[in-house]
N, C-alpha and C positions, 0 to 999 in steps of 0.2 A: 504493500500500500504506500509506504514511504517512497519507494522507488518511483511509483506512478505519479505522486505529487511533485517530486523533484523534476520529473519529465515535463509535466504541465507548466511548472514555473520556468523551466529553461526555454520552453517553446514560446511563452509569453514575452520573456525578456528578449529573445531573438527577434520576434516580430516588432517589438518596440524599437530595437536598435535599427532595424531595416527602415521602419517608418520615419524615425528621426533622421536617418541618413538622407532620405529623399527630401525631407523638409528643410534641412540645414545646409544644403549645398546648392544655393541659387546660382544661376548663370551670371557670369561677369562679362564685361565689355571692355574693349581696349580704347586707349586714348593716346594720341601722338601730338607732340608740340615741337615745332621746328621754325627756324628762321635762318636764311642765308646771309642776313645783314647784321644780326647781333653777334657780338664777339666777347670773349672773356678778356680779362686784363692782359694776359700775355699774348693774345692774338691767335692762340692755338684752337683747334677744334674742341668743342665741349659737347660730348654726346654721352648720355647716361640712360639707364633703365631702372625704374623703381618697381620692384617686384612685390611691394606691399599691397595687400588688398585694402583698398580705401573706398570710402563712400563718394558719391558724386559731388557732394558739398565740399569734402576735403580736396577733391581734384580741382575744383574751381579755386579754392584757396591756394593750392600749390602753383597753379598757373600764374596767379598774381604775385606770389612771393618768390618761389624758386624759379619760375619761368620769367620773372622780371616784367610782367605786363603792367604792374602798377607804376613802373618807372616812366612809361610813355602814355598811359591812360589816365593818370592822375596829374592834375595841373601843378600840384605842389611838389611833384617828384620828377619833373622833366630831366632827362639825361642828355649828355652831349651827342648820343647816337639815337636820334628820334626815329620812330617807325611811322611811315605815312599811313599804312593800312594794317589793321588787325583783322585777319580772316578767321572765321569760325565755321567749320563744317560739322553739322550734326547728322550722322547717318542713322539708318533705321534697320539695318540688317546684320551688321558684322558683330560676331561674338568673339570672346577670347579664344575659345576652342578653334574657331575658324582660322585664326592667325597662327596658332601653334601647329595644328595638324594639317591646315590647308585643305580641308575637306568640307563639302557642303557650303562653300563660300565662293565669292567672286575673286578668283585668283588675280585678275587684272587689277582690282582695287587694292589688294594686299601688296602687289608688286609696285604699284604707283606710290603708295604710302611709304613703302620701304625705300624706294629710290629717293624720294623727297627728304626722308629722314636722314639717310646716310650722306646725302650730298650737301647738307646744310652745315653752317659753322656752329650753330647752337641747336641742340635737339634733346628732347626728353621723351621717354616712352613710359606709359603706365599700362601694362598688360592686363591688370586685374582691377577693374572698377565696378563696384556694385551699382547696378542701374538704379536710378531714383524711383521710388515707389509712391511718394506723396506729392512730388513736384516735378515738373518737366525741366529738362536740361536748359532750355532757353531762359526760363524764369530764374533758375539757379544762377545762371551767368549774369543776369541783370542785378540780382540781389548781391552777388559776390562783388560786382563792380562798385556798387554803392558802399559796401562794407570796406573795400580796399581803398576807396577814395572818399572818406567821410566828410572832408571839407569842401572839395570841389572836383567834380569829374572833368578831366581834361579832354574828353572825346568831343570833337567838333561836330561829328555827324554819325548817326546810328541808323542803320537800315537792316531790316529782316525780310526774309522771303515770306510769301503768303502761306506757305506750308508750315511755318512756325506758329505755335500756339502761345502767344505772349499775352499777359494780362494788361500791360500798359497800352491803352488805345491810342496814345499820342505818337507812337513810334511809326516811322515811315516804313511801308512795305512795298516790295517789288514782286512782280508776277512771275517772271521767268529768268533764265540765265542771260539772255540778251539784254534784259533790263539792267542786270547787274553790270554787264560790260559797259553799257552806255553810261551808267551812273559813275563807275570808276573813271572813265575817260573824262566826264564832265568835272568830277571832283579834282582830277589832276590839274585842270586849268584854274579852278577857283580856290583850291586849298592853299592856305597860307603856310609859310614856313614854320615848322615845329608843331603843326596840328596833326592829329591822328584820327582816322575814321575807323569805326567798328562796323564790320560787315558780317552778318550771320546768315548762312544758307542752310536750310533744313531740307533733307532729302524727302521726296514724296513717297519713296518705297517702290518695290517692284509691282505692287498690286494697284498702283494709281492708274486711273483711267486716262486715255488719251496718250499723245506722244510726250514722253518726258525723258530727260537725260538720266543716265545712270550716275551713280555716285562717283565712279571713276572719271567719267566724262566731265561732270560738273567741277570736280577738283582740278583736273588737268587744264580745262579751258579757262577757269577763273584765275588760277595761278599764272598761267601763260599770259593772260590779259594784263595782270598786274606787272609782271616782269617786262612785258613789251612797253608799257607806259613809263618804265623807269622808276616806279615807286618802290620804296623799301617796305617790306611787309614781314609780319610774323603770323604764323598760322597754327590753328588748333583743330584737330579732328577727334571727335568723340562719338561713340555709337550709343543710341538710346532707342532700342527696338521695341521695348515692352509697352510703352504708352501707345505707340503706333499700332502694334498688333492688337491691343485691347480695343482701340478706337475702331479699327477696321472690322473686327469681329462683331462689335456692337452695331456698327453701321449695317453690316450684312444681315444681322438678325432682325433689325428693325425694318429693313427693306423687305425681307421675306415675310415678316408678320403683316406688314401693310398689304402686300400682295395677296396673302392668304385671307385677310379680312374682306378684301374687295371681291376676289374671285378665286376659287380653288383651282382654276385652270391656269396653267403656265407657271406654277410655283416651282422654283428651282430646287431639285432634290439631288443635285450633283455634289460630290465631295471634292473640294479643291485641295491644293497642296497643304494648306494649314490643317484642314480636316484630316487628311491622310496621315500627316505627321502626328497629330494628337491621338488618333486611333491606334497607330502602330506603337506609340509610346505606352498607351494604356494597356494594350494587349501584351506587350513585353513585360510590363510590371506585374500583371496578373499571372502570367505564365511563370515568371520568376518566383513569385510568392508561393505558387502551388508546388513547384519543385523544391523550394526551401522547406515547406511544411513536410513534404515526403522525406527529405533528407534528415531533418531534425527528429521526426517520428521514428525513423529507422534506427538512428543512433541511440535514441532513448530506449527503444525496445531491446536493442543489443546490450545496452548497459544494464538493463533490468534483468537479464538472464542470470540467475544465480544457481550454478551447478556445484555439487560437492567436489572438493579438491581430492578426496580419497574415499575409497569404499571399504567397508568392514568385511572381513573374510567371514563367510558363513560358518556357523558352528555345526560340528558333526552331530547328528542326532543319535 
């Protein structure tokens, strides 16, 4: 009886450990910070990788402190090497596992970021960033800017793309990549010496409707446009896929519900890539739990077998 009780307790503990392991291992996203114009004191290349798992809020703080963005985005901290444009790319698809294993990801995007990172005089990489759960990356960037520059923000012009979800309604927004190119060209003519512009481009994701540029194309074309204009720049790329995925899932659910309420004909019952991924993941977890139960039960039963170590010799009658 005691053997059976220990077997049940062992089984429950094992299930709790498995369940806790799934819950406490959230996906992380990468971030890359680079600039071909910023230099350290001795003029040598400064390239580093921070392997610490940090929150998105801590990442923003590191960009302004260790990345030196507060030196040219805050009016009271202007340095001798000003940056004309601070570029921020917020992706929607790249995960840390995609960069390390190079599977299930856009290899061209990874290669583009790698080439920009290694070719710059100053670069920082953050491979493991916990994606924000309560606030979007765009809003964290704006709040981090206000905290880093408490007295006066030295940014002369701030623009976001329409795909960014910012709470400040006074910020100028641009519709497409060509609008950003035209804006950068116009600001090149009107920007005063020592001023810095903040340009934030949010990816629309692979599920966006209509013709849209990929993340690699947007980064390459925008960086190329800045370099051709002769402007000095510093760039940040960070991935924030979870808010985008949740928003698209909710949007698809509401669209299907509205279609079902109006007419039952024509309701989409197909399973897209996101649906297939979730179903495969759930199926794998269920199968793994079943096999784990079988294994633990077998081990407990084998451990419960209690055979005598020796046998008494029969007495002669």
